[in-house]
MIDOSE-1310 file (N, C-alpha, C; in nm, 2 decimals, decimal comma, always signed):
residues 296
metk	-3,72/-22,27/+8,87/-3,57/-22,30/+8,79/-3,64/-22,34/+8,66; -3,57/-22,27/+8,55/-3,59/-22,29/+8,42/-3,59/-22,42/+8,35; -3,70/-22,47/+8,27/-3,71/-22,58/+8,24/-3,60/-22,61/+8,12; -3,55/-22,74/+8,14/-3,47/-22,76/+8,02/-3,50/-22,82/+7,87
kwkc	-3,42/-22,80/+7,77/-3,47/-22,84/+7,65/-3,39/-22,93/+7,62; -3,44/-23,04/+7,52/-3,35/-23,15/+7,45/-3,38/-23,15/+7,32; -3,29/-23,17/+7,23/-3,32/-23,19/+7,07/-3,28/-23,30/+7,03; -3,35/-23,37/+6,97/-3,33/-23,49/+6,89/-3,24/-23,48/+6,77
kvcg	-3,10/-23,51/+6,78/-3,01/-23,50/+6,67/-3,05/-23,58/+6,53; -3,16/-23,67/+6,54/-3,17/-23,73/+6,44/-3,28/-23,65/+6,35; -3,40/-23,64/+6,43/-3,51/-23,57/+6,36/-3,55/-23,42/+6,40; -3,46/-23,37/+6,49/-3,50/-23,21/+6,55/-3,59/-23,21/+6,62
yihe	-3,67/-23,31/+6,70/-3,76/-23,29/+6,79/-3,70/-23,22/+6,91; -3,79/-23,16/+6,99/-3,74/-23,08/+7,09/-3,83/-23,11/+7,24; -3,77/-23,17/+7,32/-3,83/-23,23/+7,42/-3,78/-23,12/+7,55; -3,91/-23,08/+7,63/-3,86/-23,04/+7,75/-3,89/-23,11/+7,87
gdka	-3,80/-23,09/+7,97/-3,80/-23,17/+8,07/-3,63/-23,16/+8,15; -3,64/-23,23/+8,28/-3,52/-23,23/+8,34/-3,42/-23,34/+8,30; -3,46/-23,44/+8,21/-3,35/-23,52/+8,12/-3,41/-23,54/+8,01; -3,33/-23,59/+7,92/-3,38/-23,65/+7,80/-3,49/-23,76/+7,80
paec	-3,59/-23,76/+7,70/-3,66/-23,88/+7,72/-3,62/-24,02/+7,67; -3,67/-24,15/+7,72/-3,62/-24,26/+7,70/-3,57/-24,27/+7,53; -3,69/-24,23/+7,45/-3,67/-24,26/+7,32/-3,72/-24,12/+7,26; -3,73/-24,09/+7,13/-3,79/-23,98/+7,08/-3,92/-24,04/+7,03
plck	-4,01/-23,95/+7,03/-4,15/-24,01/+7,03/-4,20/-23,98/+6,87; -4,10/-23,94/+6,77/-4,11/-23,92/+6,65/-4,03/-24,02/+6,57; -3,91/-24,02/+6,61/-3,82/-24,13/+6,51/-3,76/-24,24/+6,60; -3,81/-24,26/+6,73/-3,76/-24,37/+6,81/-3,61/-24,39/+6,85
apas	-3,55/-24,24/+6,83/-3,42/-24,27/+6,86/-3,39/-24,26/+7,01; -3,30/-24,34/+7,06/-3,29/-24,37/+7,19/-3,24/-24,23/+7,26; -3,22/-24,23/+7,40/-3,18/-24,09/+7,48/-3,06/-24,05/+7,45; -2,97/-24,15/+7,40/-2,82/-24,09/+7,37/-2,80/-24,00/+7,25
efee	-2,93/-23,99/+7,17/-2,94/-23,92/+7,06/-2,99/-23,77/+7,08; -3,03/-23,73/+7,21/-3,06/-23,61/+7,24/-2,95/-23,54/+7,31; -2,96/-23,39/+7,29/-2,84/-23,31/+7,33/-2,93/-23,17/+7,38; -2,86/-23,13/+7,46/-2,93/-23,03/+7,53/-2,92/-22,88/+7,49
vkaa	-3,06/-22,83/+7,48/-3,01/-22,71/+7,41/-2,99/-22,58/+7,50; -2,88/-22,51/+7,50/-2,85/-22,40/+7,61/-2,94/-22,28/+7,54; -2,96/-22,21/+7,66/-3,01/-22,08/+7,63/-2,94/-21,98/+7,57; -2,93/-21,95/+7,46/-2,87/-21,82/+7,39/-2,82/-21,69/+7,50
kkgl	-2,70/-21,67/+7,51/-2,65/-21,56/+7,59/-2,70/-21,41/+7,53; -2,79/-21,33/+7,61/-2,83/-21,21/+7,56/-2,69/-21,10/+7,54; -2,71/-21,05/+7,44/-2,59/-20,95/+7,41/-2,64/-20,83/+7,29; -2,56/-20,74/+7,27/-2,60/-20,64/+7,19/-2,61/-20,68/+7,04
ntss	-2,71/-20,65/+6,99/-2,74/-20,70/+6,84/-2,67/-20,60/+6,75; -2,56/-20,64/+6,68/-2,51/-20,54/+6,58/-2,55/-20,52/+6,49; -2,68/-20,60/+6,45/-2,74/-20,58/+6,33/-2,84/-20,50/+6,31; -2,88/-20,45/+6,43/-2,99/-20,36/+6,45/-2,99/-20,23/+6,42
nsyt	-3,11/-20,18/+6,40/-3,06/-19,99/+6,37/-3,02/-19,91/+6,50; -3,07/-19,96/+6,62/-3,04/-19,88/+6,74/-2,87/-19,89/+6,76; -2,83/-20,02/+6,73/-2,69/-20,03/+6,75/-2,63/-19,96/+6,63; -2,69/-19,91/+6,54/-2,60/-19,82/+6,39/-2,61/-19,71/+6,44
miym	-2,72/-19,64/+6,49/-2,73/-19,51/+6,53/-2,65/-19,48/+6,64; -2,64/-19,57/+6,76/-2,52/-19,54/+6,87/-2,41/-19,53/+6,83; -2,37/-19,63/+6,72/-2,24/-19,62/+6,70/-2,21/-19,52/+6,63; -2,28/-19,44/+6,54/-2,28/-19,31/+6,44/-2,25/-19,21/+6,55
ivii	-2,34/-19,22/+6,67/-2,32/-19,10/+6,75/-2,22/-19,10/+6,82; -2,16/-19,21/+6,89/-2,03/-19,21/+6,94/-1,90/-19,17/+6,87; -1,89/-19,20/+6,74/-1,80/-19,17/+6,63/-1,79/-19,03/+6,62; -1,92/-19,00/+6,60/-1,92/-18,82/+6,57/-1,88/-18,76/+6,70
vivs	-1,92/-18,79/+6,82/-1,88/-18,72/+6,93/-1,72/-18,73/+6,94; -1,67/-18,84/+6,92/-1,53/-18,88/+6,95/-1,46/-18,77/+6,83; -1,51/-18,76/+6,72/-1,44/-18,68/+6,62/-1,44/-18,53/+6,63; -1,57/-18,52/+6,66/-1,59/-18,38/+6,72/-1,51/-18,30/+6,82
llls	-1,45/-18,40/+6,92/-1,39/-18,38/+7,01/-1,28/-18,34/+6,96; -1,19/-18,43/+6,91/-1,08/-18,43/+6,85/-1,05/-18,30/+6,77; -1,14/-18,28/+6,69/-1,13/-18,14/+6,60/-1,15/-18,03/+6,66; -1,20/-18,02/+6,80/-1,23/-17,90/+6,86/-1,09/-17,88/+6,93
iisg	-1,04/-18,01/+6,97/-0,87/-18,00/+7,06/-0,78/-17,99/+6,94; -0,79/-18,00/+6,84/-0,71/-17,97/+6,74/-0,70/-17,81/+6,69; -0,83/-17,76/+6,68/-0,85/-17,63/+6,66/-0,81/-17,55/+6,75; -0,85/-17,58/+6,89/-0,81/-17,50/+6,99/-0,64/-17,48/+6,99
alkg	-0,59/-17,61/+6,98/-0,44/-17,59/+6,96/-0,35/-17,50/+6,83; -0,42/-17,51/+6,74/-0,39/-17,43/+6,60/-0,44/-17,29/+6,61; -0,49/-17,25/+6,69/-0,59/-17,11/+6,69/-0,49/-17,00/+6,69; -0,37/-17,02/+6,78/-0,28/-16,91/+6,80/-0,23/-16,89/+6,69
rqmd	-0,17/-17,00/+6,60/-0,09/-16,99/+6,48/-0,17/-16,96/+6,37; -0,30/-16,98/+6,38/-0,39/-16,93/+6,25/-0,40/-16,78/+6,28; -0,44/-16,75/+6,41/-0,43/-16,59/+6,43/-0,29/-16,53/+6,36; -0,19/-16,57/+6,39/-0,07/-16,53/+6,36/-0,03/-16,50/+6,20
nvkl	-0,10/-16,62/+6,16/-0,09/-16,61/+6,00/-0,19/-16,50/+5,93; -0,27/-16,50/+6,00/-0,40/-16,39/+5,95/-0,33/-16,26/+5,95; -0,25/-16,21/+6,09/-0,20/-16,10/+6,12/-0,09/-16,07/+6,01; +0,01/-16,19/+5,99/+0,10/-16,16/+5,90/+0,05/-16,14/+5,75
dkkk	-0,04/-16,19/+5,70/-0,08/-16,17/+5,57/-0,13/-16,02/+5,56; -0,22/-15,99/+5,68/-0,26/-15,84/+5,65/-0,12/-15,74/+5,65; -0,02/-15,80/+5,72/+0,10/-15,70/+5,74/+0,16/-15,69/+5,59; +0,15/-15,82/+5,52/+0,22/-15,83/+5,37/+0,11/-15,77/+5,28
qils	+0,00/-15,77/+5,31/-0,10/-15,67/+5,22/-0,07/-15,49/+5,23; -0,06/-15,47/+5,36/-0,01/-15,34/+5,36/+0,13/-15,30/+5,32; +0,22/-15,38/+5,33/+0,35/-15,36/+5,27/+0,34/-15,34/+5,13; +0,26/-15,41/+5,05/+0,23/-15,45/+4,93/+0,19/-15,32/+4,86
slpa	+0,14/-15,22/+4,90/+0,08/-15,10/+4,88/+0,21/-15,00/+4,88; +0,34/-15,05/+4,91/+0,48/-14,97/+4,88/+0,57/-15,06/+4,81; +0,58/-15,00/+4,67/+0,67/-15,07/+4,57/+0,79/-15,08/+4,62; +0,84/-14,99/+4,68/+0,99/-15,00/+4,72/+1,03/-15,10/+4,84
vdfs	+0,94/-15,15/+4,91/+0,97/-15,23/+5,01/+0,96/-15,37/+4,97; +1,09/-15,45/+4,98/+1,08/-15,59/+4,98/+1,08/-15,66/+5,11; +0,97/-15,73/+5,11/+0,93/-15,81/+5,25/+0,94/-15,97/+5,21; +0,99/-15,98/+5,13/+1,00/-16,15/+5,08/+1,09/-16,23/+5,18
adaa	+1,18/-16,16/+5,24/+1,27/-16,26/+5,32/+1,19/-16,28/+5,49; +1,13/-16,17/+5,51/+1,08/-16,14/+5,65/+0,99/-16,04/+5,67; +0,85/-16,07/+5,64/+0,76/-15,98/+5,63/+0,71/-15,91/+5,78; +0,74/-15,98/+5,86/+0,68/-15,92/+6,00/+0,80/-15,82/+6,03
aaye	+0,93/-15,86/+6,01/+1,02/-15,76/+6,04/+1,02/-15,64/+5,94; +1,00/-15,66/+5,83/+1,01/-15,55/+5,75/+0,85/-15,47/+5,77; +0,75/-15,52/+5,83/+0,67/-15,43/+5,88/+0,71/-15,35/+5,99; +0,78/-15,40/+6,09/+0,84/-15,33/+6,20/+0,92/-15,20/+6,16
qtia	+1,00/-15,25/+6,05/+1,07/-15,15/+6,02/+1,06/-15,05/+5,94; +0,93/-15,06/+5,86/+0,90/-14,96/+5,76/+0,77/-14,89/+5,83; +0,67/-14,95/+5,91/+0,56/-14,86/+5,96/+0,58/-14,80/+6,07; +0,58/-14,66/+6,08/+0,62/-14,60/+6,20/+0,50/-14,57/+6,30
kyli	+0,38/-14,56/+6,22/+0,28/-14,49/+6,31/+0,16/-14,60/+6,26; +0,07/-14,59/+6,39/-0,06/-14,63/+6,35/-0,17/-14,54/+6,41; -0,21/-14,46/+6,34/-0,30/-14,35/+6,37/-0,45/-14,35/+6,34; -0,53/-14,32/+6,44/-0,67/-14,32/+6,41/-0,71/-14,18/+6,41
ldak	-0,82/-14,13/+6,30/-0,86/-14,03/+6,27/-1,01/-14,02/+6,29; -1,07/-13,93/+6,30/-1,24/-13,91/+6,29/-1,26/-13,86/+6,17; -1,39/-13,85/+6,15/-1,42/-13,83/+6,02/-1,39/-13,69/+5,98; -1,35/-13,59/+6,07/-1,31/-13,46/+6,04/-1,15/-13,45/+6,00
gnqv	-1,11/-13,57/+6,00/-0,94/-13,56/+5,99/-0,86/-13,55/+6,12; -0,93/-13,54/+6,23/-0,88/-13,52/+6,36/-0,79/-13,63/+6,41; -0,67/-13,63/+6,45/-0,59/-13,78/+6,51/-0,67/-13,80/+6,66; -0,75/-13,89/+6,65/-0,81/-13,93/+6,81/-0,72/-14,02/+6,89
kdln	-0,64/-14,10/+6,82/-0,52/-14,20/+6,86/-0,41/-14,23/+6,79; -0,27/-14,24/+6,88/-0,16/-14,26/+6,80/-0,11/-14,38/+6,88; -0,14/-14,50/+6,80/-0,09/-14,63/+6,87/+0,03/-14,69/+6,78; +0,08/-14,77/+6,86/+0,20/-14,84/+6,80/+0,17/-14,95/+6,71
pvad	+0,22/-14,93/+6,60/+0,18/-15,03/+6,50/+0,23/-15,17/+6,50; +0,26/-15,22/+6,60/+0,32/-15,35/+6,63/+0,25/-15,40/+6,75; +0,26/-15,33/+6,84/+0,19/-15,36/+6,99/+0,05/-15,35/+6,99; +0,01/-15,25/+6,90/-0,16/-15,23/+6,90/-0,20/-15,26/+6,76
fdyk	-0,14/-15,33/+6,69/-0,17/-15,40/+6,58/-0,32/-15,46/+6,55; -0,36/-15,52/+6,65/-0,52/-15,58/+6,69/-0,61/-15,48/+6,69; -0,57/-15,36/+6,72/-0,69/-15,25/+6,77/-0,79/-15,24/+6,64; -0,94/-15,27/+6,69/-1,00/-15,26/+6,58/-1,09/-15,10/+6,60
pveg	-1,05/-15,02/+6,49/-1,15/-14,88/+6,48/-1,29/-14,91/+6,48; -1,35/-14,83/+6,56/-1,48/-14,83/+6,58/-1,57/-14,79/+6,44; -1,63/-14,89/+6,38/-1,69/-14,87/+6,23/-1,76/-14,75/+6,22; -1,74/-14,69/+6,10/-1,83/-14,56/+6,08/-1,76/-14,43/+6,16
eefp	-1,68/-14,47/+6,26/-1,64/-14,33/+6,35/-1,48/-14,31/+6,35; -1,43/-14,43/+6,35/-1,26/-14,42/+6,36/-1,24/-14,49/+6,22; -1,10/-14,44/+6,17/-1,06/-14,44/+6,05/-0,91/-14,47/+6,05; -0,86/-14,59/+6,05/-0,70/-14,60/+6,06/-0,61/-14,59/+5,94
iyva	-0,51/-14,53/+5,99/-0,39/-14,48/+5,87/-0,27/-14,53/+5,92; -0,20/-14,61/+5,85/-0,06/-14,65/+5,87/+0,03/-14,56/+5,80; +0,14/-14,53/+5,88/+0,20/-14,41/+5,83/+0,37/-14,50/+5,81; +0,42/-14,49/+5,68/+0,57/-14,57/+5,67/+0,66/-14,47/+5,63
kidg	+0,79/-14,50/+5,68/+0,91/-14,41/+5,62/+1,00/-14,46/+5,51; +0,98/-14,42/+5,41/+1,06/-14,47/+5,29/+1,16/-14,38/+5,23; +1,30/-14,40/+5,27/+1,37/-14,31/+5,23/+1,38/-14,18/+5,28; +1,32/-14,17/+5,40/+1,31/-14,05/+5,47/+1,19/-13,98/+5,46
qrkc	+1,09/-14,04/+5,34/+0,98/-13,98/+5,34/+0,86/-14,06/+5,39; +0,75/-13,97/+5,42/+0,63/-14,03/+5,51/+0,54/-14,07/+5,40; +0,46/-14,18/+5,41/+0,38/-14,23/+5,33/+0,27/-14,29/+5,41; +0,13/-14,23/+5,38/+0,03/-14,27/+5,45/-0,06/-14,37/+5,39
impv	-0,10/-14,48/+5,44/-0,15/-14,59/+5,40/-0,31/-14,59/+5,44; -0,40/-14,61/+5,34/-0,54/-14,61/+5,39/-0,60/-14,74/+5,36; -0,67/-14,81/+5,44/-0,73/-14,93/+5,39/-0,87/-14,91/+5,31; -0,91/-15,00/+5,18/-1,04/-14,98/+5,11/-1,09/-15,10/+5,10
ngag	-1,24/-15,09/+5,11/-1,34/-15,20/+5,11/-1,45/-15,19/+5,02; -1,49/-15,28/+4,93/-1,59/-15,26/+4,83/-1,62/-15,41/+4,79; -1,71/-15,40/+4,69/-1,77/-15,53/+4,62/-1,74/-15,52/+4,45; -1,70/-15,65/+4,42/-1,68/-15,68/+4,30/-1,77/-15,74/+4,25
lwga	-1,78/-15,83/+4,13/-1,88/-15,90/+4,04/-1,93/-16,00/+4,14; -1,84/-16,09/+4,22/-1,89/-16,20/+4,27/-1,87/-16,21/+4,43; -1,79/-16,11/+4,47/-1,78/-16,11/+4,61/-1,70/-15,97/+4,67; -1,65/-15,99/+4,78/-1,61/-15,88/+4,83/-1,45/-15,83/+4,78
iwgy	-1,37/-15,72/+4,75/-1,27/-15,66/+4,70/-1,23/-15,58/+4,81; -1,09/-15,59/+4,82/-1,04/-15,48/+4,92/-0,87/-15,45/+4,88; -0,82/-15,35/+4,96/-0,67/-15,30/+4,96/-0,62/-15,21/+5,03; -0,54/-15,16/+5,00/-0,47/-15,06/+5,07/-0,42/-14,95/+4,96
vavn	-0,43/-14,83/+4,98/-0,37/-14,71/+4,91/-0,26/-14,60/+5,00; -0,14/-14,59/+4,92/-0,05/-14,54/+4,99/-0,01/-14,40/+4,90; -0,04/-14,28/+4,99/-0,02/-14,18/+4,91/+0,12/-14,08/+4,97; +0,18/-14,00/+4,90/+0,30/-13,90/+4,94/+0,26/-13,82/+5,05
edrn	+0,35/-13,78/+5,11/+0,35/-13,66/+5,19/+0,24/-13,55/+5,15; +0,21/-13,51/+5,03/+0,12/-13,44/+5,00/-0,02/-13,49/+5,01; -0,02/-13,61/+5,06/-0,19/-13,65/+5,09/-0,25/-13,65/+4,96; -0,20/-13,64/+4,82/-0,26/-13,62/+4,72/-0,21/-13,73/+4,60
tiyg	-0,08/-13,75/+4,59/-0,02/-13,82/+4,48/-0,02/-13,97/+4,55; -0,07/-14,07/+4,45/-0,06/-14,20/+4,51/+0,06/-14,26/+4,47; +0,12/-14,33/+4,57/+0,25/-14,40/+4,57/+0,25/-14,53/+4,56; +0,15/-14,60/+4,56/+0,12/-14,73/+4,55/+0,01/-14,77/+4,61
vyfs	-0,04/-14,89/+4,53/-0,16/-14,97/+4,58/-0,16/-15,11/+4,58; -0,24/-15,15/+4,66/-0,26/-15,31/+4,67/-0,43/-15,35/+4,65; -0,46/-15,43/+4,59/-0,60/-15,48/+4,57/-0,58/-15,62/+4,57; -0,70/-15,66/+4,62/-0,72/-15,84/+4,64/-0,88/-15,85/+4,62
hase	-0,93/-15,99/+4,61/-1,05/-16,01/+4,59/-1,06/-16,16/+4,65; -1,20/-16,18/+4,67/-1,23/-16,32/+4,75/-1,28/-16,41/+4,64; -1,31/-16,36/+4,52/-1,40/-16,47/+4,42/-1,41/-16,42/+4,28; -1,33/-16,31/+4,24/-1,34/-16,28/+4,08/-1,29/-16,34/+3,98
tpgl	-1,35/-16,35/+3,89/-1,34/-16,42/+3,78/-1,17/-16,45/+3,72; -1,10/-16,57/+3,74/-0,98/-16,57/+3,69/-0,95/-16,50/+3,54; -0,84/-16,44/+3,52/-0,82/-16,38/+3,40/-0,92/-16,26/+3,35; -1,01/-16,21/+3,43/-1,09/-16,12/+3,41/-1,07/-16,04/+3,54
gaei	-1,20/-16,01/+3,60/-1,19/-15,94/+3,74/-1,06/-15,97/+3,82; -1,05/-16,10/+3,84/-0,92/-16,13/+3,93/-0,79/-16,06/+3,88; -0,78/-16,02/+3,76/-0,66/-15,92/+3,72/-0,64/-15,79/+3,81; -0,72/-15,74/+3,91/-0,70/-15,64/+3,99/-0,58/-15,67/+4,08
vtpg	-0,53/-15,77/+4,10/-0,42/-15,82/+4,17/-0,27/-15,81/+4,12; -0,31/-15,77/+3,98/-0,17/-15,78/+3,88/-0,11/-15,64/+3,89; +0,02/-15,66/+3,89/+0,09/-15,51/+3,87/+0,04/-15,43/+3,74; -0,03/-15,51/+3,64/-0,05/-15,44/+3,52/-0,18/-15,34/+3,55
frdp	-0,27/-15,40/+3,62/-0,35/-15,31/+3,68/-0,32/-15,20/+3,78; -0,24/-15,24/+3,86/-0,22/-15,16/+4,02/-0,10/-15,05/+3,99; -0,01/-15,09/+3,89/+0,09/-14,96/+3,88/+0,04/-14,85/+3,80; -0,03/-14,85/+3,69/-0,11/-14,74/+3,66/-0,15/-14,61/+3,75
figk	-0,19/-14,66/+3,88/-0,24/-14,58/+3,97/-0,13/-14,50/+4,03; -0,02/-14,56/+4,03/+0,11/-14,50/+4,08/+0,15/-14,32/+4,00; +0,14/-14,24/+4,08/+0,13/-14,09/+4,03/+0,01/-14,01/+4,00; -0,12/-14,11/+4,02/-0,22/-14,03/+3,98/-0,27/-13,95/+4,12
hllr	-0,34/-13,87/+4,11/-0,37/-13,77/+4,24/-0,52/-13,80/+4,26; -0,55/-13,81/+4,39/-0,70/-13,81/+4,46/-0,74/-13,70/+4,47; -0,69/-13,56/+4,45/-0,76/-13,42/+4,48/-0,75/-13,35/+4,37; -0,85/-13,27/+4,33/-0,86/-13,17/+4,23/-0,91/-13,07/+4,27
dgkf	-0,83/-12,97/+4,28/-0,82/-12,81/+4,29/-0,82/-12,81/+4,46; -0,76/-12,90/+4,51/-0,77/-12,91/+4,67/-0,88/-12,97/+4,72; -0,97/-13,03/+4,63/-1,11/-13,12/+4,69/-1,08/-13,24/+4,65; -1,12/-13,33/+4,71/-1,11/-13,48/+4,72/-1,22/-13,53/+4,58
asia	-1,13/-13,59/+4,49/-1,21/-13,65/+4,37/-1,19/-13,76/+4,32; -1,10/-13,85/+4,38/-1,09/-14,00/+4,38/-1,04/-14,01/+4,23; -1,05/-14,15/+4,20/-0,99/-14,20/+4,07/-1,07/-14,25/+4,00; -1,09/-14,24/+3,87/-1,20/-14,30/+3,79/-1,13/-14,41/+3,72
vmks	-1,21/-14,51/+3,69/-1,13/-14,65/+3,61/-1,24/-14,67/+3,50; -1,18/-14,65/+3,40/-1,27/-14,62/+3,27/-1,22/-14,72/+3,15; -1,32/-14,76/+3,07/-1,25/-14,84/+2,95/-1,17/-14,74/+2,88; -1,09/-14,82/+2,81/-0,97/-14,76/+2,72/-1,02/-14,67/+2,63
gqta	-1,01/-14,54/+2,60/-1,04/-14,47/+2,50/-1,16/-14,34/+2,58; -1,21/-14,39/+2,68/-1,31/-14,31/+2,75/-1,25/-14,21/+2,84; -1,30/-14,10/+2,90/-1,24/-14,01/+2,97/-1,33/-13,97/+3,06; -1,26/-13,93/+3,19/-1,34/-13,86/+3,29/-1,32/-13,73/+3,34
dgmd	-1,43/-13,64/+3,37/-1,43/-13,52/+3,37/-1,39/-13,49/+3,54; -1,29/-13,39/+3,56/-1,26/-13,36/+3,70/-1,18/-13,45/+3,76; -1,13/-13,57/+3,74/-1,06/-13,65/+3,81/-0,96/-13,71/+3,73; -0,86/-13,79/+3,78/-0,74/-13,88/+3,73/-0,83/-14,03/+3,68
qvda	-0,75/-14,10/+3,59/-0,83/-14,22/+3,55/-0,71/-14,33/+3,52; -0,76/-14,44/+3,53/-0,69/-14,57/+3,48/-0,75/-14,62/+3,40; -0,69/-14,74/+3,33/-0,78/-14,81/+3,22/-0,83/-14,92/+3,29; -0,97/-14,95/+3,30/-1,02/-15,09/+3,32/-0,96/-15,20/+3,31
isgg	-1,01/-15,30/+3,31/-0,97/-15,44/+3,29/-1,07/-15,48/+3,17; -1,01/-15,54/+3,06/-1,06/-15,56/+2,93/-1,16/-15,69/+2,98; -1,28/-15,70/+2,97/-1,36/-15,81/+3,00/-1,40/-15,80/+3,17; -1,34/-15,71/+3,25/-1,37/-15,72/+3,38/-1,42/-15,58/+3,43
tits	-1,53/-15,54/+3,37/-1,57/-15,40/+3,37/-1,63/-15,38/+3,49; -1,73/-15,49/+3,54/-1,80/-15,46/+3,65/-1,71/-15,48/+3,78; -1,58/-15,56/+3,76/-1,49/-15,56/+3,88/-1,45/-15,44/+3,89; -1,39/-15,39/+3,77/-1,31/-15,25/+3,77/-1,39/-15,11/+3,81
kgve	-1,52/-15,14/+3,77/-1,61/-15,02/+3,85/-1,63/-15,05/+3,97; -1,58/-15,18/+4,03/-1,61/-15,19/+4,18/-1,50/-15,15/+4,24; -1,39/-15,15/+4,18/-1,25/-15,09/+4,23/-1,28/-14,94/+4,23; -1,36/-14,86/+4,13/-1,36/-14,75/+4,13/-1,48/-14,67/+4,22
tmla	-1,57/-14,76/+4,25/-1,66/-14,71/+4,37/-1,58/-14,74/+4,51; -1,51/-14,87/+4,52/-1,44/-14,89/+4,64/-1,37/-14,76/+4,68; -1,29/-14,72/+4,60/-1,20/-14,60/+4,61/-1,27/-14,45/+4,64; -1,38/-14,45/+4,56/-1,46/-14,31/+4,60/-1,53/-14,31/+4,74
tsla	-1,59/-14,44/+4,77/-1,66/-14,44/+4,89/-1,56/-14,45/+5,02; -1,45/-14,54/+5,01/-1,37/-14,56/+5,12/-1,28/-14,44/+5,14; -1,23/-14,38/+5,05/-1,13/-14,27/+5,06/-1,22/-14,18/+5,09; -1,33/-14,13/+5,07/-1,43/-14,04/+5,12/-1,43/-13,97/+5,27
nysa	-1,38/-14,12/+5,32/-1,38/-14,09/+5,49/-1,28/-14,03/+5,51; -1,15/-14,03/+5,44/-1,04/-13,96/+5,46/-1,03/-13,84/+5,37; -1,14/-13,77/+5,32/-1,14/-13,67/+5,25/-1,09/-13,53/+5,35; -1,14/-13,50/+5,46/-1,08/-13,41/+5,55/-0,94/-13,41/+5,58
fleq	-0,89/-13,54/+5,60/-0,74/-13,55/+5,60/-0,68/-13,52/+5,47; -0,69/-13,58/+5,39/-0,65/-13,55/+5,27/-0,65/-13,39/+5,19; -0,74/-13,33/+5,24/-0,74/-13,20/+5,19/-0,68/-13,09/+5,28; -0,63/-13,13/+5,41/-0,59/-13,05/+5,50/-0,44/-13,02/+5,43
aata	-0,35/-13,10/+5,38/-0,22/-13,05/+5,33/-0,25/-12,96/+5,23; -0,35/-12,96/+5,12/-0,36/-12,88/+5,01/-0,42/-12,72/+5,07; -0,50/-12,73/+5,18/-0,55/-12,63/+5,24/-0,41/-12,56/+5,30; -0,34/-12,62/+5,39/-0,23/-12,54/+5,44/-0,13/-12,50/+5,35
aaep	-0,13/-12,56/+5,23/-0,01/-12,53/+5,14/-0,08/-12,41/+5,04; -0,20/-12,38/+5,05/-0,27/-12,25/+4,99/-0,27/-12,14/+5,08; -0,27/-12,16/+5,22/-0,27/-12,05/+5,32/-0,14/-11,98/+5,29; -0,15/-11,83/+5,34/-0,01/-11,77/+5,34/+0,01/-11,77/+5,48
aaev	+0,14/-11,75/+5,49/+0,20/-11,75/+5,64/+0,13/-11,65/+5,73; +0,09/-11,69/+5,85/+0,03/-11,63/+5,94/+0,09/-11,66/+6,10; +0,07/-11,58/+6,21/+0,10/-11,58/+6,31/+0,12/-11,73/+6,39; +0,20/-11,77/+6,42/+0,19/-11,91/+6,48/+0,12/-11,92/+6,61
vapa	+0,02/-12,01/+6,61/-0,07/-12,04/+6,73/-0,04/-12,16/+6,79; -0,08/-12,21/+6,90/-0,04/-12,33/+6,98/-0,16/-12,42/+6,92; -0,16/-12,53/+6,85/-0,27/-12,61/+6,82/-0,34/-12,67/+6,94; -0,46/-12,69/+6,92/-0,55/-12,74/+7,02/-0,54/-12,88/+7,03
ensm	-0,56/-12,93/+7,15/-0,59/-13,09/+7,17/-0,64/-13,17/+7,06; -0,60/-13,28/+6,98/-0,64/-13,35/+6,90/-0,70/-13,27/+6,77; -0,60/-13,16/+6,74/-0,64/-13,09/+6,62/-0,60/-13,18/+6,50; -0,63/-13,13/+6,40/-0,61/-13,19/+6,27/-0,47/-13,23/+6,24
vepe	-0,42/-13,34/+6,18/-0,27/-13,35/+6,17/-0,18/-13,28/+6,09; -0,14/-13,21/+6,12/-0,05/-13,14/+6,02/+0,05/-13,23/+5,96; +0,08/-13,21/+5,81/+0,16/-13,27/+5,70/+0,31/-13,31/+5,78; +0,36/-13,19/+5,84/+0,49/-13,23/+5,86/+0,50/-13,31/+6,01
nige	+0,40/-13,32/+6,09/+0,40/-13,42/+6,19/+0,35/-13,56/+6,19; +0,30/-13,57/+6,07/+0,28/-13,74/+6,02/+0,42/-13,83/+6,05; +0,40/-13,94/+6,13/+0,50/-14,05/+6,13/+0,63/-13,96/+6,22; +0,64/-13,87/+6,29/+0,74/-13,84/+6,38/+0,73/-13,89/+6,51
């Protein structure tokens, strides 16, 4: 059994024993001036470093768990928003399409086909533009084309990707049935300088591309982006952004490299138009896409 402790309330003397002493050996106070010293109950020391660390770990675990639950609950909505934004970007390359009221409905009504081509311009897949929207082409082997119908005319929309001054730039280029004349373009960026390179998103930079030609003498030439007053040999051109030369050249390089993947497809229409009428032969499976069959 643990020995009791008694404290003199007068001088603070501590006595150990089963009962208080008759008098205090220091101040001679009687036994009535002694009180039993109760042992302190053991508990968690909230002032210790270990308590602080444990508390922080518990809070971090709880917050992480809550964030994980919230993220999982919102993941579906986030993915839907990403898809909707991509549809808006595709439609933005079509100047005649107003999708301000309902972009999803406008996409479904406007985009007739989602085709996958190989590097030779051969159609390898004919996908549903809505049901197969999530299909990811094999990088470097498959090249997507969205086919739109505008006032009975077919437009082929091709994605482009590149690099600006500070980060990624991307967009979509729509061409007419001749696969040569640009019908419209859309460009965007991740981190270009406001008022300079970021101007690639504005109509002032995009609109001059309309009516320009990707082919020269039936061969892919792309579009040059030049400083005002400069000229490019063998290709159509538009003016660069004043003060945004590097981003402008990034757009030029992006168009040349990305659209080069579609050069065989683009040149097919020019080749077909130049060839004289010949005996009709049934096309082989996965043959090159004929201009009149796009979007049918």
